[in-house]
N, C-alpha and C positions, 0 to 999 in steps of 0.2 A: 472262487472269488471272496475276497475279504468283506465283511459286513460294516459297511461305512456309515458315520454318523450322517444323517440327513438334514439339510438346512434349505430353509426358502431362499436365502439370500446370504452370500459370503462377502464381506468388506475386507479388502487388503488395504491396511493403512489407517491408523487410529489418530491421524492430525484432525484438523477441523472439518474438513470435508467428509471424511471417512465417519468420524464419530458423528455427525449430523445425520449421514445417512442412515447409520445404525439405530439412532434413537427414532428416526422416522419411521422405519421398519417395525420397531417395536409398537408404535402408535397402531400400525395395521393388524397387529396381533400375529406378525409373521416370525418364524423361527430364525434368527439372525446370529451369526458368528462374526466377531471382529478380530482379526489378526494383526498384530503389531510386532515387528522385529526389535524395536527400539524403545521408545517412550511415548506413552499416550499424550497427545497434544500437538505432537510434531513441531515443525518451524513455527507454528502460530504461538508456541508457548517456549520452547527451548531456542537459542541461538536465533531467534527471530522476532516477531511482534512484541510478545510480552516483555521479553527481556530487555530489547533495545528501547522500547517506548518507555519502561520504567527508568532506564538510564537518562533518556531524554527529559522525562520529567523531573529528575532529580538535578540534571545539569541546567534545566530553565530556573530553578529555585535559586541554584547558586549564582546564576548570571544575575537574575534579579536582585537579590540582595547585594551584589556587588556593584550594580548600577546605582544602588540607592546609597551605600555607605562610603564608597571610594570618592564619589562626588564631593561629599563633605569632608574630605581628609582622613578618614578612618582607614585602618589597614584593611586588606583584602581577605575575605572570607575564603577559607580552603577546606576541602575534604579529601579524606585519602581514598585511595582506590580500595584498600579494604571495607571502609565504610560504605562506598558505593556498591560494591560486590554483596555486601551485607543486605543492603535495601533490595537488590535484584533478587537475591536469594529468597528473601522473605516473600516477594510477590509471586515467584515462582511456586514456592511452598504452598502458599494459600490456594493457587489456581490447580496444582497438581493434587493437592488433598481433596479438592472437589470432585476431581474426575476419578480418583482412587475410591473414594467413599460411594460416589454414584455407581461405579461399575459393580463394586461387592455388594451393594444392596439390590442391584438390578439381577445379578447372578443368583442371589439367595433368595429372591423374591417367590412368590406362590406361583406365577404362571410359567416360569423357567423358559421364557422365550429367549433369552439374551445370553450369549457365552463369549467370554472373552479368552484369546489364546495368545500367548507370548511365543513368537518365533518367526521365522522367514517363511512367508506364503509364496507358492508358486503353482503354476498350472501343470498338470499332467495331461489333461484335456479340458475341454470347454466347461464341463461340469465337475470334474474332479481336481481338488485342490489338495497340495501336499504342505504340511506345516512342520519344518525343521527347527527343533528346539535347541537352545544353547547347549544343553548336555548331550547332544548328537542324537536324541530319540527323534524318530520321524512319525508322523501321524497323517493319514489321508481322510478327507471328509468329501461328501458330494453336496453340490449346491446348485439349485436350479438356475439361479442368478448370481453372477459376481460382479462387485463393483471395485474398480481400481482406483485406490485413493493414496498412492503412494508417494504423492507430493514431489518435491524438487530439491535440488542441492546447489551450492554456489558454483558459477562456473569458473573454471581455472583457465589461465592462459598458457599456451603451449612454451616450453623451453624455460619454465619458472619452477623452482624448487619451493613449492607452497609447503611448508612444514608446520602451518598453523600456529608457530611460535614467534618467527621473525616476519616471514612473509605470510599473511593470514588471509582467509576469507571471513565473511561474518561469524563462521562457525569458531573461528580462533580467538575471538574476543575474550571468551571465558579463560584462555590460557595464560593471558598476561597476568603478572603478579604486581604491576605498579603502571601508574600513568606513563606512556612513554614519554620522553622529552621531545621527540619528533616523529611524525608520521606522514607517509605519503599514501594518498588514497588514489587508485586507478580507477576513475570512472566518475562522471559528474551527473549520473541520474540521481534517482530518489534515494537509493541506499547510500551511494557515496556521499550525497549532500547531507543526509541525516546524521551519518557518522562524524562528518566535518563539523556540524553543528554542536553535536554532544560533546566532543573532545574540546573544541575550542571553548565552548562555555564554560567548562571546568577551569580553563585557563592555565593548564600545565603542559599542555603539549602544542608545540609548533607543527601546525598542519598544512600540508600542500595537496592540491588537487591536480590530477592530470585530466585536461579536458581537450578532446580532439576538436571540439567544436568551437565558435567564437563566443558562445554564453552557455553557462550551465543549465540544466534542465531542459534541453533543446526542444522538446516535444510541448512546452508550455509558452504561452505568449511572453513576449519580453518584458512586459510590465512586472510580471510574477518573477521572472528568473531575476531581473535586474534588482529588484528589492531584496531578495535573498542573497543574491551575490554581494551587494553591497554591505550587508550586515555581516556576512562572512569575512570580506576583507576588512572591514572596521575592527573587526576581532581578531585580526592577525593572521587570517588564513590567506595563503598565497595561491593564486589559481594560474596554472600553466595553459593559456588558452591556445588554440590552435596547434597543439603540439603532438608530435609522434613519439611514442615510447620505442626507444631503439633496444634497450635492454634494461634488466632490473635484476640484480645479482645480491647474493648474500657475501659480504667481504667482511672479515674480521669480525663476525657476529653482528653486524649491521648490515642495512640495505644501501646499496649504491644503485643510482638509477640514472640513465642517459636520455635525454631528449632532443629531438631535432626539429625544426620549424622550416617553413615554406622558404623563408628568406636565406636559408643556408646555416643559420645559426645553429649551434649545439651547446649543451651544458650538462655537465655532470653534477649530481647532488647527492650527498650522503645522509641518511636519516637513521633513526633507531628501528622503525618498524614500517611495514608495508601492508596496506588492507586492499585487496581486490573487490572491487565492487562492479563487477561487468556482466550481471545478470545471473539467472540460474538456469539449470538444465534438468532433464526429466531423470527421475530417481526409479531405474526399472531394471537395475542389475539383480540378476537371480530370480526374477519373476517368470522367465521362460514363456513369454506371451506367444511365441510362435508355435508352442504346443497346442495352445487353443486355438490358432489361427488369427490372432489379433495383430493388426497392422497399425504400424505407425503412419503419421502423415507423409507426404512426399518429401518433405524437407526434414522430416525426422524430429520434430520439435513437441509433438503432442502424440496422443492416443485417440482421442474422442473423434468422433465422425460427424455425427448431426444430434445436436441437443443432448449431450452426455452419453450417448449410444455410440459404441464402437462398430466396426464391420462385422463383428459377430454378435447376432441379436440378443443373445443372452448375456452379454458382458458390457458392462458401462465404465466410463472413465470420468472421474469429478476432480475438481480443485486443480492444482498445478498441472496433474498429468493431462487434463482436457485441453490444455494449452491456449485458453481464452484469455484469463485475467488471472494474474497470480496475487489474489487478495483473499484473506480470511473470510470476509462475508461474501464473496462471491463462490468460494469453495464450498461454504456452509449451503448456500442457496442451490449449488450444483447436486450436492449430496442428496438434498432434500426432493429436488426436481427429478432426479433418477429413480429414487423409490416411488414417487409419485406416478411416474410414468409406468414403472413395472406393476405395481399393485393398485393404484387408483386409476389406471388408465387416462392420465391426464393428457389431453391433447394439445393444450396451449404450450408453445415452446417458450423457454426462459427468455427474457428480455434483457439486454445488456445496454440499454439507452439511458438508464437512469441510476448508473452504479455512482454511489457516493465514495469519494476516496479522502484520505487525510495524509498529508506529508508533513512529517515532524521536523519542520525546520525553524529558522528563526526569521519572521515569524511563522506561526503555523500556517499551512496552506490546505483549503479544502476545496474540492472540484466535484462536479456533477455535470455529466452531459457533454456537449462540444465546447471548446473555447473558441475565441475570436480567430486564431490562426487557422484552425481546422475548418472553420466556415469560409474563410477567405480561400484557401487551399481546395476546397469543394465547390467554389463558385456559388455560395448559399447568400443572398441577400439578406442582409440583417440590420436590426437596430442594436445599438449598445448603450447601456448606462452605466455609469461608474461613479461611485460615491466614496470619498475619502473618510476614514475613521475619525478624523479630526472634525468631523460634523456630527459625530454620534455622542450623544449625552454620556452614556457608559462608559465609552471609551476615554472620554474626558475625565470622568470620575476616576477611572483607574489608572490615569495617566499612561495610557497604552494607546496613542494615537496613530501609530505607524500601522498602515494598512489600508485595504479597500475592498469594496464588494462590486463586482462586475456582473452584470446579467446580460445575456445574449437572448433576443427574441426575433420572431419572424419579421421582415420587413413589410407588413401588411397591417390592415386594420385589426386582425384578430390578436396579432402580437403573442402567439404561443411560444412557450419558453423552449430554447435550444440548449441552453446551458448556463452555468454560474461558475465564478471564481471567487473565492474568498481568501483574503490574505491578512491575518492580524488575529488578536485575542479573542478566542471563542470562536474562531472561523468554522470549526467542525460542527458547531451546534447551530450554525444558521442556515445550513443549506438543504435541511430535510423538506422543508416545505416547498421548496423549488423543486427538488426531485420528485416529489408527489405530482406536482403540475406537470413536469415532464412525462411521468409515467401515464397519466390520464388525458394528456393532450390539450389541457386548458389553457387558457388565457392568463397572462400575468395579473390581469385585472382583478382576478379571484383575491389576491392579497391586499389590494388597495383598501377595503373598507374592514379588514379584521382589526380587532383591538389587540394591539401589540403590548405585552408587559412594558413597564417604564420604572426606571431606565433599564433598557437591555440593548444589546448588541444587534439583535434582530430587527430593531426599530430602522435600522439603515435600510433594511431590504424593503420596507414598505415606504421608505423616502424614495428609493430607486423607482418603484413602480409609480409613485406619484410624479416624478420627473418625467417619465415616459408619457403620463396622461395630461402632463402641463398643469399638475395641481401641487407642486411641491412646496414645502415650507421655504426652503431656501432656492434661490434662483441660481441657475448655472450661469446666467449672464452677468451675475453678481460675483459668485465664487468660481471664477473660471478654473482655477488650479485644483479646486476640491470636489467640483462636480462636473461631469462631463456627460454629453449625451449625443450620439451620432449615427448615421447610417453608412453601412459599407456595401456597396454593389460594385461588382467586377474589380475589386481591389482598390477602389477609391472610397475614401472615407470623408463625409461631410457632416458639419453640426446640424442637428435637427433644427428646423427653422423655428418650430414653434416654442423652442426653449432659449431663443435668443432675445427675448424680449418683446415678441409679437404677442397678437391676441390670443386669449384662451380659445382653445377649439371645442372646449367642453366634451372631451373624448370619453 
């Protein structure tokens, strides 16, 4: 029998989840090997979070400049795709360099705990991992524990020739050499709407969105999706609501797609490019999990069983592979959680109740906890308070008054926070305090007496709290269009009585 290198933990996949797991294992003083077949950083860096958000940031600047100068008669500012790609590549280089330097210094450090291997990792059995390198060489190692962090890849649709040049997934954005004159996006979820925002912001692409539902972002409250949709439409995006995609083909080097509608109407449209944004699937090809006895879920969508652990006790799954929530921040938390369960004997399961998310749309959307729609569907009695950005001094100063805060609390005297939605400038900076209240199960009253910086967007949160306590500076009975507070019980929503001009209840 060959003498195998021995490790305490092997991590297959060096995306955000796998990398976080590896670094937490180093904290415990364990011998760890991190295996990656492609690029360190995964979709959190390439073809995903960092690259698309860099494009979004740049597109927002272009849009903002044009909103300022076109209105006074000046020519529209434009940026070339080459310039846009240069900005993205610079951002990727900065982050990639951090990873590369970090790995090299760890490997050459005095403790020699960490090892990085480039190659395809696969199971021989539940404690033996094979690493196949690009030059054909094969190496096997022994590991007491293994963490699967192989991430996901864009889902494709059957009977479509996805060449990543004309019909693309998000992986194909890097392959285009100029802004397309026109593009259809299949899917009206977060990814589809983000790319629609990006390309419409740059102002060089006619964007179409195929939406099977009657409004985009169908998982969100209608006031959120309506504002995002209105901005997309105002910026020239065409949204095919309640449409069924019958076919999407490459014809003469372009894309031809056909839609049908419930009323029998059909239409055929020709565009330059197509982008599929219909979710992601497990990336486990070549992993040979069956050799280790690891099973997928019944529906085959994920691997993890309970709190990152699979059905095989010494094998864990984190990040997109766990099938919970495909977000970089959650992947990192799951990677750390797995290591802490293995070596720190952590008994407390990971909580998914206070997950903060950002949607890079126009305007920016941030969310934590339940939304109003989910509370109604679950039959949870709630109080809801909503404050328009036009009532926030910082938003007025920035001339960015489109947006609102919405906070959902329990319909009782405790008023514990169930969720929050923020849409508008600096939205993602505004929800963290509320996320902490959800995690700790505290009342919204905790925020009432904090001294918030002035002028800042987060002052709007304090005003929301004061509205619930009938202590607000502006009264909802006066600014009815901008300030709203109501209770929802059994799907019936009514204004809160103490906010309609009655006596102060001294809550």
